[in-house]
N, C-alpha and C positions, 0 to 999 in steps of 0.2 A: 702111355703112348710114346713110342720112340720118335726120333727126329724125322726119319723117313716117312712114317705114317702121318706125322703132323704136316710135313711139307705136301704130301699127297692130298690131304684133306683141304689144305689152303688152296692148292691148285684147282681143286674141284669147286671152290667157292671164290672166284676171283674178286668179286666186290668186297667180300669179307677180308681177303688178303690186302686189298687196297686200303680199306678202312683201318685195319690194324697197323699197316705200315705208316699211314698218315699219323695215327695217334702216337706211334713211336717217335716220329719226327718232331711232333709237338713237344713231347716230354724231353727229347734230347735237346731241342732248342732252348727249353727252359733251363736246363742244366748248363748249356754252353753260354748263356747270357752272363753268368757270373765270371766267365773267363774272357769272353769276347762278345759284348753286347750286339755288335753289328752282325757277326756270324750267327749268334744265337737267334736273333730276330729273323734273319733270312731263313734259317732252318724251320723255325716255327711257322713262318708264312707259307713255306712250301707244304708243311704238314696240314695247315688249315685249308689250302687249296685242294689237297688230296681228299680231305674229309668232305669238303663241299662237292667235289667231283663224284665221290662214291654215293653221296646222298642224291644228287641229281640223276645219276645213272639208275639208281634204285627206283626213284619216282617215275622216270621215263619207262622203265620196264613194266611197272605196275599199271601205268596208264595204257600201255600198248596191249598188255595181256588181258586186263579187265579186272575181274572181281578178286583176284588173289593168285597165289602160287600153287593152288591145289585144284586139279582138274579131274573129271571123271571120264573114263574111256568106255564107250558102250560095247556090249557084246556083239560081235559081228560074225557073220558067216561069209563065205566066198561069194562073189557075184555069180549068178546063175548064167550058164551058157544059153544062148539063143534068146536072151531077154530083149525087149524092144529098145531101139536106139533113140537118143535124143534127136530132135530136128530143129532147124532154124527156120522161122517163119516171120518175115519182115524184120522187126526190131527185137523179136523174142526168141529165146531158146526154150524149147518145150521138151520136158522129160517125162515119159510115160512111167506109170507105176509098174514095178517089176512083180513077178509072180510071188516073190517072198514078202510083198507088202512094203518094200522100201523103194526110194528113188535112187537109182544108180546113174552116175554120170561118167562118161568117157572124156578124160581131159589129158592135157600134156603139162608136165612139170619141167620147166626149162627144156622143153622139147621132147621129154621122155613120156611116152604114153602110159596111162595108169587109170585104174578104176577108183572112183570115190563114191562113198555113200553120203547122202545129204542128211545131216543131223542138226536140227534146229535147237537141240538141247546142249550142243557142244559149244563152249566159248571159243575155242581155238580150232583151227584145222589141224588134224593129226595125220601123220604119214608114217609109213613103215621104214625101218632102218634100210631096207633094201632099196627103196625108191630114193631115199635121201642120198645113198651112196651113188646110185645110177645118175641122179640129177646133180651130183657134186655139190650138195648142200652141206656147208661146214658151220658149226656153231661159232658164234662170235665170242672172243675171249672174255669179254666183260659182261656177258649176259648170264644171269643166274639160271640154273636149272629150275624147272617147276616140278611139283610133286604130282604124280599121275596115279589115280586110283584105278586099278585093274582087278581082274578076277583073282589074281595071285597076290593081291596086297598093294600097298603104295610104294611106288618106285620113283627115283629121280629121272627126269627126262630133259634132254636138251631142246632149247628153242632155236630154230633156224629161220632164215628169211628166204622165201621162194622168189627168185628174180622175176619169173613170169609163169603164171598158171593160166592156161587158155582152155576154153571149152565152148563149143558152139560159136556164138558171136560175142562171147565174153572174154576179156583179157584182164586179169588182176596182176598188178606188178608190186613187188616188195611186200609180199603177203607173209605174215608170221605163221609158223607152223611148229608143232611140237613133234619131235621124233619119238614115237612110242615104242619102247622095248616090247618084244613079244608080238607086235602087230605085223603079221606077214601076209602078203597077198591082197591086202585091202587097206583103204585109208578113208578118212572122214573129212568132209567139207563142213566147217563150223560156221558160227554166226559172224566171225570176223571176216569171212568171205561174203556171206549174204548181205551184211550191212553195207557193203560197198556198192551194191546194185541200186539202180533207180527205184526198182520195186521187185518183189517176188510174191507169188501167190500159188495156191493150189486150186485148180478148177476140176472138179470131178476126180479123175484119176491121173491128172497131169500137173506137174510142177512147172510153172512158167517163170523164167528168169528174164528180167528186163534191165540191161546195162544202161548207164548214162550215155555212152557213146558206142553203139554196136560196131563190132569188127566184122570182117569177112569170116566165113565159116572156118577157114584155116584147116580143113581136112577133117580132123576129129572123128572120122568114120561115120558122121551123122548125115542124114538126108538133108536136103536144102530146098527151101521154098522161099522165094523173095530174096532181098539183099539188104545189106546195111552199110552205112558209111563207116569209114575208119575211125578208130578211137579206142578208149579203154573204159572199163567199168569205173 
């Protein structure tokens, strides 16, 4: 592997680069202590801080994502035209079952309208690269990519944070999502969204979402019955 390829690989794994750099500082500090104990000790201390930081960032990401760095992407079709819309009734957002047997939600990602399929088997919310670009979602430099299992094999995917995802009377802020390569025209709402709700359930052919603090309907293209106080899920 040449130097350019090595640098490219390290840039793709920022936490690994941080850990390797910190280890290099620890080793360099050990060598410098023979020449200058004060300088060597300082360099080693900086290296240890870097190693601790890399460890803590890794732990934080694992805790936020859940069970690990490998996720499965369900096989999706496009949302059907003319499917029934969600409605807001009192403190609930009610989502009818579509003709394809799925629950489809009309939401806004940082104000950008988009369709989501509700998937209780998905750990994370997954969005298409197109909606990530439209909503100006940028991966954070020190967040590790996750491995995403798709129909075409396992591919690395970036994790982003959605500033605001709103649907019906529900608003979720700072919601993690994986940008799924090859996923175009449709996205998935996973358990990291559903777990923020006060409750959710399926009654007959209707998915019912109950936020902790219902918002106003906020447009969403849904019908509205009743009202809710301001707040967020």
